[in-house]
BAVEX-365901 format. One line per field, with one value per residue (C-alpha): residue number from 0; residue in three letters; x, y, z. Coordinates in steps of 0.05 Angstrom, whole numbers, always signed. Example, Ala and Ser with C-alpha at 12.3 -4.5 7.8 and 13.67 -1.06 7.14 Angstrom:
% BAVEX-365901
k <- 0  1
r <- ala  ser
east <- +246  +273
north <- -90  -21
up <- +156  +143
This chain:
% BAVEX-365901
k <- 0  1  2  3  4  5  6  7  8  9  10  11  12  13  14  15  16  17  18  19  20  21  22  23  24  25  26  27  28  29  30  31  32  33  34  35  36  37  38  39  40  41  42  43  44  45  46  47  48  49  50  51  52  53  54  55  56  57  58  59  60  61  62  63  64  65  66  67  68  69  70  71  72  73  74  75  76  77  78  79  80  81  82  83  84  85  86  87  88  89  90  91  92  93  94  95  96  97  98  99  100  101  102  103
r <- met  lys  gln  asp  leu  ile  glu  asp  leu  lys  ser  glu  leu  gly  gly  lys  phe  glu  asp  val  ile  val  gly  leu  met  met  pro  pro  glu  lys  tyr  leu  cys  lys  gln  leu  his  lys  ala  met  asp  gly  met  gly  thr  asp  glu  asp  thr  leu  ile  glu  ile  leu  ala  pro  gln  ser  asn  glu  glu  val  lys  lys  ile  val  asp  cys  tyr  glu  glu  met  tyr  ser  arg  pro  leu  ala  glu  his  leu  cys  ser  glu  thr  asp  gly  ser  phe  arg  arg  leu  leu  thr  met  ile  ile  val  gly  ala  arg  asp  pro  gln
east <- +9  +6  +62  +59  +123  +113  +105  +166  +206  +183  +205  +275  +287  +283  +286  +289  +313  +249  +207  +240  +234  +162  +146  +174  +128  +65  +28  +55  -11  -19  +52  +39  -26  +11  +62  +9  -27  +38  +53  -13  -16  -5  +20  +40  +38  +97  +80  +143  +121  +52  +82  +135  +81  +25  +58  +94  +34  -10  -85  -97  -45  -75  -144  -116  -85  -149  -191  -140  -135  -209  -210  -152  -172  -248  -238  -232  -162  -190  -224  -160  -117  -166  -165  -89  -73  -99  -95  -60  -28  -96  -122  -61  -69  -144  -132  -82  -127  -189  -151  -159  -90  -73  -57  +6
north <- -363  -345  -302  -255  -260  -192  -159  -196  -171  -100  -102  -127  -85  -12  +38  +19  -52  -63  -36  -84  -146  -132  -119  -186  -219  -192  -217  -176  -140  -119  -91  -53  -25  +1  +34  +65  +93  +120  +153  +191  +205  +275  +335  +321  +256  +213  +204  +164  +112  +107  +94  +47  +4  +6  +9  -59  -98  -141  -126  -186  -162  -92  -121  -156  -91  -52  -103  -107  -31  -23  -78  -47  +26  +24  +70  +53  +62  +99  +150  +162  +167  +217  +261  +262  +270  +309  +317  +266  +232  +219  +190  +145  +117  +108  +68  +24  +9  -5  -54  -13  -31  -87  -148  -169
up <- +541  +467  +441  +381  +340  +308  +376  +402  +342  +352  +425  +406  +343  +324  +268  +195  +211  +251  +193  +144  +189  +209  +135  +116  +166  +133  +71  +12  -4  +69  +71  +6  +33  +94  +50  +5  +65  +94  +27  +29  +104  +131  +92  +21  -18  -36  -109  -124  -73  -104  -173  -145  -112  -163  -231  -231  -206  -251  -253  -208  -157  -157  -144  -82  -59  -71  -31  +25  +30  +40  +91  +130  +127  +116  +57  -17  -44  -105  -60  -20  -83  -114  -52  -53  -127  -187  -263  -307  -248  -216  -282  -289  -219  -228  -292  -256  -196  -238  -281  -345  -372  -420  -376  -415
């Protein structure tokens, strides 16, 4: 019988501690995609979370997140961001996810 460690952890843990432990078990880009999706899900958008996740990433890391997001949610990250943001903030996020910044 094959056991799933993440499912076992979920059954034994709860709350924020469960969230942290399960998050640590995922590949980083997958965890970040889940958090991006959560920040844009439902009423309102958690703009602080979007910046906290996307701004510090290199262009290469953002590319991995963009690819992973589309694979996980069957929707381009750019499309989802554009539907949830507007104005200068939307332009900033778009520049980040298309790799338009200087890769210092």
